[in-house]
N, C-alpha and C positions, 0 to 999 in steps of 0.2 A: 241239534241236527247232525253235527259232525260225529258225535258218538254213535248215532244210529246207523250210519252208513260207512264210516271210515275208521281206519286204525292209523296210529302214528308210528312212524319209524324214525328213531333218532339216528342220524347218519354218523356223527362224530362226537362222542361223549368227551373227548379230550380237548375240544376247542375252548378258548377262553370265553367268558360270558359277554365280553364286549365285541364279539365278532360281528362283522357286517354280512357275513355269508350265512345262508340258511343251513341250519343244523337238523331240521326235521322235515319229513315228507309225509303226505297223506296218501294212503292207499285204500281203494274201495274194498269194502268187505263183500265177499261173494257168498256169504251164508244165506241159505234159503229160509232159515228159521227166524229172521228178523222182520218178517212181514208185519207183525203187529206193532213193532216199534216204529217202523216207517209210516204205517197208517196213523199211528198216534201223533207223530210229529207233523205229518201232513195235515191232520185235522186241526192241530194247534196253530199252524201257519195260516190256514184258511180262516179260522176264527179271529186271529189277529188282524188279517186284512179286512175282514168284514166289520170289525169293531173300530176301524180307523175313523176319525172325525170326517165330516163331509168335505172339508177343504183339503184333506189328504187323500180322498178317494181319487182314483185315476180318471182323468178326462183330458182329451187332447188340448193343446194350446190353440187358442182362437185369436183372430185379429183383434177382437174386443179385449182379450187379456193383455195383449201387447199395448194397445191404445191406452188402457187404464193402468199401466205400470205393474201388471201382475205377471209378467213373463218370468221373473226370477222365482216366484212361487210355483209357477207351472214347471219350470226346470227342476226344482227341488222335489216336487211331487212325482215327476217322471223318474228321477233318480231313485226315489224311494221304491217305486214299483219295479224298476230294473233290478235292484238288490233283492226284492222279494222273489221275482221270477228266477233270478240266478240261484237263490237258495232252494227253490222248488226243483230246479233242474239238477242241482248238485245232490239233492236228496234222492232223486229217482235215477240218476245216471248209472249207478252200479247195477241196477236191474237190467240194463240194456247192453252192458259190456260183455264181450265173449269171455268164457271161462279161461281160455288160453289165448295168447296173441295170434295164433294161427287159425283159430276157430272163427268163422264168419257168422254173423247173426242169422238166425233162421227167419223165415217169413213171418212167423208168429211173434217174433220179438222185435221186428222192425216197427218203428213209429210211422204212422201214416199221417 
């Protein structure tokens, strides 16, 4: 997913390997020719989510889950889906960024 939408900038090649500071940054690709790549990754992610076992499919925590000691499983299931939707968001985010910092999104590019 990262290859499809982002490029890596190495900030400081001279830092030692054991540094605790970040030496790389991700920048969104603003190429218009990567539509097929984004679509392919999007389809892979959707197929992955649909293929999850039933106990990993998202459903809200219920009082019965808490009563039966399944709240930990519900939290883990929710976290899994939060990561999934964060990945989907990161995949599509560059499509909605302005080309330059001073350019505001047009009405057709705003998410409703």
